[in-house]
N, C-alpha and C positions, 0 to 999 in steps of 0.2 A: 786827213790828207791821204788821198789814194792816187796811185799811179798804176796803170795796167802793166802787165809783164811785157807786152809788145812795146809800149811807150818806153819803158825802162831799157829794153834791149836796144831800141833805136838810139836813144840818148847815149847809152854806154858805147855803142859802136861808133858813133860820131866823135865822142870825146876821146875814146881810146886811140883813135887814129891821129889825134892831134897831140903830138909829143909835147908841144908848148904847154898844154894844160897840165899834163902830168908833171913836167919838170918845174914849172914856175908856180902854178896855182896850188898844187898839192905838195910841193917841195919834196918830191920823192928822191930816191937814191940813184935815179937814172937808169934803173933796170927795165923800165917800161911796164912794170907790173904793179898792181895795187896790193898792199898789205891790208890788214884789217883796219888799222888806224886811217890810212889814206882812203879806204872805201867809206869809212864812217864820215870823214870830211866831205867826200864827194856826195854822199847821200844827203847830208845836211844842206849842202849847197843846192842840190837839185830840189829838195823840199822847199827851201827858201825861194828859189827862182820860180817854182810852180805856184807858190802862194802869191807872189807878186804878179805873175802872169794872169792867174785867175781873177785876182782883184781888179786888174785893169783891162781885162777882156770884158768891157762893159756890156756888149750885146751877146755875150756868151756864145760866140761863133766858133771858138777854138783858135781864132787868130786875132791879131791886134791891128787896128788901123794905125796910121802915123800919129794921130792924136793920142790914141791909147798908149802907143809905144813911148811917146815923149813923157807922159805921166808915169809910166812904169819905170823908165830910166831915172826919173827924178826920185821915185820911191826907192829904187835899188841904191842910188847914190846916198840917200838919207840913211839907209841901213848900213852901208859901208862906212859912211862918215861917222855914224853912231859908234861903230866899232873902232874908230880911229885908224882904219886901214890906209886911207888914201887922202892925198891932197894934190891938187894940180893947179896950175896957173892959167888964168883966162887967155893968155896969149897963145896957148897951145890949142885953144878951142874948147876946152873942157875944164871945169873946175868943180870942186866939191865945196859947197857952201851950204850951211843949213838953209833950206831944207833938203838939199840933195844935189844930184848932177844938174848943172846948168850948162847946156850946150849952146854954142853959137848956132844960128840957123844954118849956116853953111855946113858945119860938122854934122848936125842932125840930118840934113838932107843926104849927105854922103852915107851915113849909117843906114838910113831908110833905103837908099838905092842898093846898098850892099846886102842887106838882110831881108828884103822883101821878096816874095814870090812874084809871079807874073801879074797877079791881081793886086799888087801893092799891099798885101797883108803879110804880117810877120807871124809865122807859126811858132810853136813852143821850141822846136829844135833850133831855129834860127835865133830866137830870143836867148836861149842858153849860150849859143856860140858867141853872140854879141857880148853878153855879160862876161863871159870867160875872157874874151879879148880885152875888154875894158879893164877888167881886174888885173890881167897880166900887164897891161900898159901902165896902170897906176903903180903896181908893185915895182916894175922896172924903173919908172921915173923916180919913185921914192928912194930906191937903192942908189941911183946915180946922183941924186940931189944930196950929196954928202954934208953940205953946210946948211941944209934945210931952209934955203932962201927962196925956193920956188923956181929956180933957174938952173938949167944944166947946159954945159957946153960939150959938144961932141966933135971929135975930129972925123976926118973922112972915113977911117977904118972902123969907127964905132957905129956909124950910121948904117 
């Protein structure tokens, strides 16, 4: 598994500007800095995301079509489900069921619109950003689902 210095710099620059990634996904102390442990977690996540990206970039173009993206998200969900990180209810539009993320068509279309470039292709940077957001969303939901029934209720101020 190899990643160029330029690719790593681009990814790190994008991720480091996203405080939500540092605070929620890496569970840092809120300093905005990565210690050795947090960097190791980040590096392992990037390697995992790169493996999935390369596996589902079927035409080896360096980008994914919407078809490739759907398969990649299912694979990412399978991996996350295997680690018992996430559960979600279908009414939210997203659920983790073996074999992975199962998205409603509407939610998948929204994801594609949000994370594609003008040519409707998803590059690696956008793929990582999408997975980071999904991971954050799942962790937040799981934290709020205190009775583990797959349903949460939020008041106006929590939304």
